[in-house]
C-alpha atoms as one frame of an Amber mdcrd trajectory, in Angstrom:
protein
  24.604 -21.791  -0.485  20.924 -20.763   0.052  19.480 -20.288   3.538  17.523
 -23.250   4.908  13.902 -22.857   4.351  13.102 -24.958   7.191  14.634 -22.149
   9.461  12.192 -19.648   7.942   9.542 -18.814  10.430   5.823 -19.818   9.350
   2.436 -18.125   9.694  -0.578 -20.270   9.602  -3.400 -19.375   7.562  -7.310
 -20.080   8.451  -7.030 -23.376   6.709  -4.146 -24.790   8.933  -2.111 -24.487
   5.838   1.779 -22.771   7.052   3.601 -20.093   4.249   6.373 -18.514   4.883
   6.561 -15.453   7.612   8.486 -13.188   4.683   8.300 -13.123   1.325  10.084
 -10.948  -1.816   7.859  -8.102  -3.423   8.216  -7.478  -7.243   6.719  -3.920
  -7.150   9.921  -2.408  -8.787   8.453   1.428  -8.854   9.601   3.507 -11.198
  13.389   2.453 -10.860  13.771  -1.128 -12.040  12.694  -2.785 -14.871  10.933
  -5.942 -15.404  13.941  -8.405 -16.243  15.626  -6.742 -13.361  12.665  -7.963
 -10.951  12.660 -11.377 -12.450  16.575 -11.739 -11.880  15.978 -10.910  -8.410
  13.080 -13.349  -8.038  15.088 -16.117  -9.614  18.069 -15.209  -7.212  16.102
 -15.068  -4.323  14.487 -18.348  -4.711  18.244 -20.140  -4.942  18.326 -17.782
  -1.979  15.397 -19.767  -0.032  12.717 -17.517  -0.711   9.396 -19.391  -1.276
   6.888 -16.535  -1.056   6.638 -14.209  -4.215   4.117 -11.252  -4.202   3.241
 -10.395  -7.683   0.380  -8.124  -9.120  -0.652  -7.652 -12.981   0.197  -3.644
 -12.583   3.648  -3.848 -11.819   4.142  -4.792 -15.536   6.518  -7.566 -14.805
   4.534 -11.045 -14.301   5.710 -12.165 -17.486   9.483 -12.353 -17.009   8.829
 -13.039 -13.384   6.745 -16.264 -14.425   9.942 -17.224 -16.609  12.068 -16.982
 -13.675  10.172 -19.111 -11.499   9.576 -21.601 -14.447  13.472 -21.535 -14.659
  13.885 -22.232 -10.894  11.736 -24.938 -11.205  12.639 -26.679 -14.185  16.669
 -26.504 -12.920  15.423 -28.336  -9.927  16.206 -25.293  -7.429  12.491 -25.534
  -6.154   9.282 -27.752  -6.364   6.695 -25.699  -7.668   4.451 -26.874  -4.825
   6.889 -25.508  -2.299   6.177 -22.016  -3.628   3.665 -19.602  -2.573   2.658
 -17.195  -5.557   0.334 -14.129  -5.072  -0.691 -12.060  -7.516  -3.883  -9.173
  -7.676  -6.516  -7.842  -9.927  -6.082  -4.140 -11.137  -8.708  -1.443 -10.457
  -9.666  -1.536 -14.133 -10.711  -4.940 -14.115 -13.078  -5.451 -11.218 -15.640
  -6.284 -13.627 -13.469  -8.810 -15.079 -11.368 -10.650 -12.574 -11.728 -14.056
 -14.212  -9.898 -12.950 -17.373  -7.968 -10.870 -15.284  -6.394 -13.642 -13.206
  -6.356 -16.131 -16.161  -3.977 -13.470 -17.913  -1.659 -13.624 -14.719  -1.669
 -17.452 -14.940  -0.506 -17.371 -18.532   2.258 -14.641 -17.613   3.098 -16.264
 -14.495   3.310 -19.892 -16.399   1.354 -21.220 -13.514  -1.679 -23.398 -13.503
  -2.967 -22.296  -9.837  -2.384 -18.838  -7.868  -1.705 -19.409  -4.549  -3.280
 -16.258  -3.426  -5.234 -13.892  -5.333  -6.063 -10.120  -4.146  -8.226  -7.433
  -4.767  -5.333  -4.894  -5.173  -7.414  -1.661  -4.152 -11.044  -2.004  -2.762
 -12.628   0.376  -5.180 -12.285   0.665  -9.310 -10.573   3.696  -9.567  -7.878
   3.474 -12.086  -4.714   5.467 -12.876  -1.685   4.680 -15.598   1.007   3.011
 -14.279   3.849   5.647 -13.441   1.469   8.898 -13.555   1.804  11.834 -11.963
   0.743  12.261  -8.497  -1.765  14.745  -8.966  -3.719  12.475 -11.898  -6.839
  12.141 -11.397  -9.409   9.899 -13.466 -13.299  11.386 -14.114 -14.471   8.231
 -13.628 -13.332   7.594 -10.068 -15.653   7.245  -7.102 -16.186   6.444  -3.615
 -16.078   3.092  -1.896 -18.987   0.902  -2.682 -19.988  -2.036  -0.592 -22.234
  -3.468  -3.522 -19.533  -3.115  -6.254 -16.652  -4.434  -4.119 -18.726  -7.237
  -3.494 -19.450  -7.896  -6.964 -15.694  -8.051  -7.342 -15.486 -10.516  -4.377
 -18.039 -12.823  -5.847 -15.591 -12.911  -8.955 -13.008 -13.782  -6.586 -15.204
 -16.715  -5.025 -15.454 -18.069  -8.472 -11.933 -18.339  -8.790 -11.514 -20.712
  -6.239 -14.742 -22.657  -7.208 -12.895 -23.016 -10.378  -9.514 -24.059  -8.924
  -7.857 -20.955 -10.591  -6.656 -19.651  -7.075  -6.343 -21.564  -3.729  -7.196
 -18.642  -1.635  -8.039 -14.976  -2.285  -7.576 -11.761  -0.165  -7.983  -7.953
  -0.014  -5.745  -5.188   0.033  -5.480  -1.636   1.010  -8.741  -1.849   3.366
  -9.829  -0.293   6.721 -11.604  -1.513   9.428 -15.092   0.002   8.716 -14.905
  -1.209   5.268 -14.072  -4.703   6.203 -17.094  -4.483   8.693 -19.208  -3.967
   5.864 -17.889  -6.469   3.588 -16.606  -9.437   5.960 -20.501 -10.612   6.919
 -21.366 -10.784   2.983 -18.224 -13.151   2.423 -18.810 -16.765   0.940 -15.271
 -17.432   0.922 -13.436 -15.227   3.837  -9.751 -13.580   2.869  -6.693 -15.533
   3.803  -4.990 -12.539   4.159  -4.981  -8.630   3.923  -2.328  -6.579   2.273
  -1.497  -3.479   4.181   1.191  -0.764   4.534   2.912  -1.818   7.773   6.173
  -0.656   9.541   7.272   0.690  12.758   6.384   4.384  12.193   3.150   3.120
  10.623   1.844  -0.096  12.343  -1.941  -0.114  12.090  -2.507  -1.629  15.269
  -6.371  -1.555  14.962  -6.661  -2.899  11.492  -3.770  -5.590  12.205  -5.825
  -6.510  15.506  -9.332  -6.798  13.348  -7.857  -8.807  11.043  -6.048 -11.495
  13.044  -8.977 -11.368  15.447 -11.145 -12.783  11.803  -8.355 -15.215  10.897
  -7.006 -13.058   7.999  -3.310 -12.983   8.010  -1.632  -9.515   7.499   0.779
  -8.979   4.848   2.907  -5.927   5.330   4.002  -4.112   2.586   6.835  -1.274
   2.642   8.151  -3.382   5.843  11.416  -0.761   6.125   9.506   2.411   5.021
   9.661   2.041   1.122  12.886   4.192   0.176  12.409   3.377  -3.600   8.627
   4.236  -3.485   7.599   6.586  -6.616   8.439  10.438  -6.272   4.732  11.368
  -6.119   4.463   8.989  -2.792   6.777  11.216  -1.058   5.751  14.364   1.246
   7.995  16.451   3.388   5.885  14.754   6.429   7.177  11.632   5.919   9.299
   9.796   8.452  12.490   7.449   7.366  11.847   4.244   9.509  15.509   3.404
   9.337  16.356   6.885  10.423  14.366   6.383  13.786  16.753   6.898  16.898
  15.232   3.950  18.642  15.603   1.762  15.283  19.295   2.922  14.997  20.248
   2.047  18.664  18.798  -1.391  18.159  20.380  -1.916  14.954  23.855  -0.867
  16.420  23.050  -3.533  19.345  22.641  -6.000  16.857  25.312  -4.833  15.040
  22.844  -4.948  11.648  21.486  -2.310   9.399  18.473  -0.528  10.625  16.506
  -2.217   7.637  17.135  -5.543   9.406  15.262  -4.471  12.575  12.426  -3.413
  10.530  11.869  -6.701   9.287  13.127  -8.623  12.617   9.974  -6.733  14.301
   7.543  -7.379  11.474   8.244 -11.052  11.284   8.331 -11.489  15.207   4.875
  -9.109  15.342   2.962 -11.618  13.037   2.690  -9.754   9.757   4.270 -11.481
   6.573   6.699  -8.680   5.341   7.477  -8.705   1.319  10.789  -6.158   1.353
  11.729  -5.464  -2.546  15.307  -5.617  -3.614  17.108  -6.481  -6.508  20.381
  -6.608  -4.834  21.343 -10.067  -3.640  23.539  -9.141  -0.764  20.103  -6.975
   0.295  17.861  -9.908  -0.737  19.772 -12.401   1.047  20.095 -10.546   4.467
  16.279  -9.809   4.387  15.777 -13.582   4.459  18.498 -14.539   6.762  18.159
 -11.933   9.295  14.592 -13.550  10.226  16.378 -16.791  10.890  18.919 -15.678
  13.569  19.240 -13.632  16.329  15.701 -12.511  17.532  14.808  -8.943  19.031
  13.936  -9.620  22.681  10.631  -8.332  24.409  12.151  -4.946  25.496  13.194
  -4.124  21.798   9.947  -5.079  20.561   8.257  -2.733  23.155  10.433   0.174
  22.374   9.319  -0.398  18.648   6.058  -0.857  19.444   6.257   2.887  20.680
   7.947   4.573  17.700   4.264   4.283  15.868   4.380   7.898  13.848   0.862
   7.228  11.958   2.706   8.057   9.171   1.305   6.718   6.278   3.539   6.718
   3.043   1.530   5.349   0.401  -1.506   7.747   0.308  -3.006   6.733  -3.017
  -4.030  10.315  -3.844  -4.129   9.082  -7.652  -7.273   7.290  -6.890  -9.051
  10.008  -5.386 -12.595  11.055  -7.036 -14.519  14.440  -8.087 -15.367  15.953
  -4.734 -12.943  14.374  -2.478 -10.954  16.130   0.413  -7.723  14.815   0.552
  -6.268  11.354   0.244  -7.448  10.469   3.816 -10.831   9.877   2.655  -9.500
   6.904   0.702  -8.381   5.669   4.342 -11.841   6.457   6.581  -9.992   7.962
   9.366 -12.894   9.249  10.903 -14.011   5.985  11.736 -16.618   5.479   8.695
 -16.611   4.995   5.373 -15.981   8.412   3.408 -18.893   8.502   0.764
């Protein structure tokens, strides 16, 4: 028996349209095959998920598309009840329309609900590459280059191929440069967001500009690739405050991370191929909310611990991964 979708909280986009306040991620990392992810999508739709976050680089859109089509044909859900996202990968920044059309074909859709620019620069690496891999053509962020890509995204809306467009892995300095240049504003910003990495400044900046934050790694990404792990990383589900709150609610600490995310206002997109987990992830945001005191407590556990550092996108002459994220408050050129 699926969870009643009416009970799932909603978020309102700048257009006034409401979308689910939680979705299912489809990045299987290096651990799960395309069919496993697709089976999870099919099961999750049956459980009540209506927002599915996809991307070309995840190498599973064809299988995910078949799962979505099957759920629609079986009458589990109507297409218009689903909110499907996809993303243009870094090596396609000059070919956004072709990239989107391929995702549409793979996903067996006529229109993508929200199409993101996955990373704000065309620095490419092969899926599954080593953490020390570097591409000789990688280069720092360029406002001019980014806007060339964004103009193509705006064309997608004009052509009816995407209903909304969004940005991902941005920083406040980058947003300050590009937002005034946008003809069509981003509807959403996909960003790493979990209790030990709350990105409050970026979150507040997005909300102030009517951009809906979408939080990836909402429980600290325990399945992320090995290349993205360092000894300094903090495990959100082991933070004492999270563990204590979980005990009080008699749930797994991961559930507390998701409740916090939804009550704070971002849209978490947890990934799981296990039915008990993805069902629990959805159900938990429909019941037993955190108290104001618990929300304040979690606000205080921020460790500024970025897990997805993106070091494979660094250019020749760059310092460390921090250069990708403008940590000094200015764009690293």
